[in-house]
C-alpha positions, 0 to 999 in steps of 0.5 A: 499499500505505502507504494502505491501512487496515487498521481504521477507528475509529469516533468516539463518547463514550467516556465511556459506557463501551461499545465495539462490534467488528464485526472482519469489517465490510469487505471491502477488499484492497490492490492489491497482492492484486488479487483474490487470484485469485478471482472479483468474484463471490467477495466478494459472498459472506460468506467475504469478509465478514460481511454486513450487519455494516459498517452494523449497526455504524455505525447503532449507533454513530451511535445509542449514540454510543459508539466502534466499531472495524472491521475494514478488510481481507478475512478471505481477506487474513488473518482477525482473529477467529483468534489468531495461531498459529490455523493458519486464520488465511489459508485455503487455501478456503473455503466451497467456494473454492480462495484462489489468493493463499493457496497456496501461501504463503511464511513471510515473507508469512505474518509479513507479514500479521500485522505489516501487517494483523491487528496492526494491527486489535488494537492499535486494538482495544486503544486504544479499549477502554483508552480508553474505560476511562481514560474512565469509570474502570471496565471497558467493555462490549466487543460483537462484531457478525458475521452468519452464513447462513442455511444451512449445506451445504443445511441452513436455520439456524432462528436469526434471531440469537445469542449467542456466549461462552466462561464468563463470562456476565455481558453474555451472560444479560441479553442472551439474555433481552431478545433472546428477549423477543419471541417472534417470533424463534428466539435461539441460545446458541452456535449456530451456533458455539461462542464459545469460541476460543483467541486470538480477539478477544474472548478475547484482549481481553475473557476475559483482561481480565475484561472483561464482552462478548459476540459477536451473529451476525445472519443475513444474510439480515435484514441482507443491505439497508438495511431490514434493517440499520435495523431491527435496529439499532432493534432492538437499540439499547434492548438494548444500552443497558439493558445498558449502564447496568448497573453490574455490567457494568462491573466487571472480573471474570476467568472461567477459558475454556472453553479451558483455562488462559491464559499469564497466570492 
């Protein structure tokens, strides 16, 4: 247990002013949990991690020379992209799969997973963002990468990628424009999910601090192998780089969240 890593920080040049995040990049579990009572096949599904995102984060971090923070544990254990008070923080069932290791769960175990896995990841995100801000003397540009399934409950999803956001559009507008410049792709805006989620990663690290940010979702079948990951890394790297060169994306400015007033307002 002591050897389990709740996160991985990929090194990069803090002076460049960008941070890449991969909340659901990995599907690892500490030994004490076995497979949470699930078959091994469950860990090749989206319920365990965001398919393709670990490789995409690594390639973009290397190509751009910027730091990344990757979640080191499966979202089946605890979801790093949920607030500590979110009832879906530890799921009992996910896309039809009952998770025996999560139900029943004691209050002590719930609290333990927050302290042992969820908080260390978010401390790593905090520290990385702070180190980039210190190195540049400006707000970092934070880009979070996720992936989504090609279909949901039998209904195909037409988007190749989508940008999720709350109310701070500074990084969103240029990202959507640059992605949509290639008319071969269907790019969603807050599809298939809404990006306004109270106390999720973007909310707690960027929205309440006025840091420019965007969450990019890529469809999983497009980055399900090395060729797809490389293709999307090549596509995204110049887009992210051009965004990072914009001084307007390195200014602190707070926007009111669509989820309602925050405690720091």
